[in-house]
One Martini backbone bead per residue (centre of mass of N, CA, C, O) as a GRO file, in nm:
protein
  135
    1MET     BB    1   8.243  15.689   8.719
    2GLY     BB    2   8.209  15.330   8.740
    3LYS     BB    3   8.071  15.086   8.609
    4ASN     BB    4   8.171  14.922   8.332
    5THR     BB    5   7.880  14.895   8.202
    6MET     BB    6   7.814  15.201   8.220
    7MET     BB    7   8.061  15.302   8.061
    8LYS     BB    8   8.006  15.141   7.800
    9ARG     BB    9   7.730  15.262   7.748
   10SER     BB   10   7.834  15.561   7.725
   11ILE     BB   11   8.023  15.514   7.495
   12ARG     BB   12   7.812  15.415   7.294
   13MET     BB   13   7.630  15.667   7.299
   14HIS     BB   14   7.846  15.877   7.219
   15ALA     BB   15   7.914  15.742   6.949
   16GLU     BB   16   7.636  15.764   6.828
   17LYS     BB   17   7.583  16.073   6.860
   18THR     BB   18   7.865  16.169   6.721
   19GLY     BB   19   7.999  15.948   6.507
   20ASN     BB   20   8.247  15.838   6.699
   21GLN     BB   21   8.400  15.531   6.679
   22ALA     BB   22   8.673  15.548   6.846
   23PHE     BB   23   8.550  15.511   7.137
   24LEU     BB   24   8.515  15.182   7.101
   25ASN     BB   25   8.813  15.112   7.173
   26LEU     BB   26   8.780  15.129   7.497
   27ILE     BB   27   8.605  14.884   7.589
   28PRO     BB   28   8.823  14.653   7.622
   29LEU     BB   29   8.991  14.815   7.855
   30LEU     BB   30   8.745  14.766   8.063
   31GLN     BB   31   8.927  14.646   8.337
   32GLY     BB   32   8.855  14.651   8.639
   33ASN     BB   33   8.982  14.936   8.804
   34VAL     BB   34   8.819  15.196   8.636
   35GLY     BB   35   8.867  15.538   8.518
   36LEU     BB   36   8.716  15.806   8.343
   37ILE     BB   37   8.855  16.132   8.203
   38PHE     BB   38   8.706  16.398   8.038
   39THR     BB   39   8.886  16.679   7.893
   40LYS     BB   40   8.969  17.052   7.830
   41GLY     BB   41   9.132  17.100   8.052
   42ASP     BB   42   9.347  17.117   8.318
   43LEU     BB   43   9.519  16.847   8.434
   44LYS     BB   44   9.614  16.947   8.706
   45GLU     BB   45   9.331  17.027   8.819
   46VAL     BB   46   9.201  16.745   8.793
   47ASN     BB   47   9.416  16.601   8.971
   48GLU     BB   48   9.353  16.762   9.222
   49GLU     BB   49   9.055  16.689   9.250
   50VAL     BB   50   9.090  16.377   9.253
   51ALA     BB   51   9.280  16.382   9.522
   52LYS     BB   52   9.052  16.470   9.727
   53TYR     BB   53   8.909  16.163   9.690
   54LYS     BB   54   9.115  15.994   9.805
   55VAL     BB   55   9.137  15.659   9.930
   56GLY     BB   56   9.190  15.424  10.151
   57ALA     BB   57   9.267  15.070  10.161
   58PRO     BB   58   9.267  14.773  10.252
   59ALA     BB   59   9.431  14.498  10.206
   60ARG     BB   60   9.374  14.235   9.950
   61VAL     BB   61   9.328  13.955   9.825
   62GLY     BB   62   9.452  13.988   9.465
   63LEU     BB   63   9.571  14.244   9.460
   64VAL     BB   64   9.741  14.517   9.339
   65ALA     BB   65  10.035  14.658   9.423
   66PRO     BB   66  10.143  14.986   9.371
   67ILE     BB   67  10.353  14.901   9.604
   68ASP     BB   68  10.621  14.826   9.780
   69VAL     BB   69  10.623  14.659  10.103
   70VAL     BB   70  10.813  14.740  10.393
   71VAL     BB   71  10.913  14.608  10.692
   72PRO     BB   72  11.073  14.735  10.934
   73PRO     BB   73  11.286  14.739  11.159
   74GLY     BB   74  11.160  14.659  11.489
   75ASN     BB   75  10.933  14.731  11.717
   76THR     BB   76  10.614  14.594  11.783
   77GLY     BB   77  10.480  14.564  12.087
   78LEU     BB   78  10.488  14.257  12.123
   79ASP     BB   79  10.478  13.980  12.281
   80PRO     BB   80  10.661  13.676  12.306
   81SER     BB   81  10.416  13.483  12.217
   82GLN     BB   82  10.435  13.595  11.902
   83THR     BB   83  10.693  13.437  11.762
   84SER     BB   84  10.551  13.198  11.612
   85PHE     BB   85  10.420  13.367  11.389
   86PHE     BB   86  10.681  13.477  11.264
   87GLN     BB   87  10.808  13.197  11.202
   88VAL     BB   88  10.585  13.109  10.989
   89LEU     BB   89  10.664  13.380  10.806
   90ASN     BB   90  10.976  13.419  10.799
   91ILE     BB   91  11.042  13.621  11.059
   92PRO     BB   92  11.296  13.788  11.204
   93THR     BB   93  11.344  13.757  11.571
   94LYS     BB   94  11.346  13.923  11.884
   95ILE     BB   95  11.410  13.975  12.225
   96ASN     BB   96  11.323  14.321  12.352
   97LYS     BB   97  11.220  14.429  12.645
   98GLY     BB   98  10.947  14.221  12.620
   99THR     BB   99  10.968  14.234  12.296
  100VAL     BB  100  10.913  14.227  11.971
  101GLU     BB  101  11.173  14.217  11.713
  102ILE     BB  102  11.258  14.317  11.400
  103ILE     BB  103  11.554  14.262  11.230
  104THR     BB  104  11.459  14.260  10.922
  105PRO     BB  105  11.357  14.344  10.644
  106VAL     BB  106  11.016  14.300  10.509
  107GLU     BB  107  10.857  14.178  10.237
  108SER     BB  108  10.504  14.206  10.192
  109LEU     BB  109  10.470  14.361   9.916
  110SER     BB  110  10.432  14.227   9.587
  111ARG     BB  111  10.220  14.295   9.345
  112ARG     BB  112  10.060  14.051   9.496
  113VAL     BB  113   9.821  13.980   9.731
  114THR     BB  114   9.865  13.766   9.980
  115ARG     BB  115   9.790  13.587  10.261
  116SER     BB  116  10.073  13.624  10.414
  117ALA     BB  117  10.098  13.931  10.370
  118LEU     BB  118   9.821  14.003  10.513
  119LEU     BB  119   9.916  13.892  10.787
  120ARG     BB  120  10.154  14.071  10.832
  121LEU     BB  121   9.986  14.336  10.845
  122HIS     BB  122   9.751  14.265  11.056
  123PHE     BB  123   9.956  14.197  11.301
  124LEU     BB  124  10.012  14.472  11.326
  125PRO     BB  125   9.992  14.745  11.464
  126SER     BB  126   9.768  14.993  11.381
  127SER     BB  127   9.987  15.216  11.358
  128GLU     BB  128  10.149  15.056  11.137
  129LEU     BB  129   9.914  14.976  10.934
  130GLY     BB  130   9.840  15.266  10.829
  131HIS     BB  131  10.089  15.272  10.627
  132PHE     BB  132   9.966  14.999  10.450
  133HIS     BB  133   9.768  15.125  10.286
  134MET     BB  134   9.590  15.116   9.989
  135VAL     BB  135   9.553  15.355   9.705
   0.00000   0.00000   0.00000
């Protein structure tokens, strides 16, 4: 794992050292957020070890969403003065017991993270937002 330039250099050095030029075919594939793991061991054990270090990160504009995120209908806990924000984002709401309630499920992330989708996620209370961190 590391920066793409470092991984490319390592692959070139390995190909030169071993004489196996087939590794050079990996270099053009190193674009974006990529990590390579070479093993002769059990893949299940490697997967479990890597999963231990997996951390979530807040969604950012331009990222690719690994899963679709749908904000479920329900009470947001926000006061009625926030309804205008939801109207701008085309999220149907109603006032119920002095708080804003989302009426229908709203697809917030799909494929690319857009600015409006990010606003939808970050405007929710932090307890709900925790469920929508991208991993």
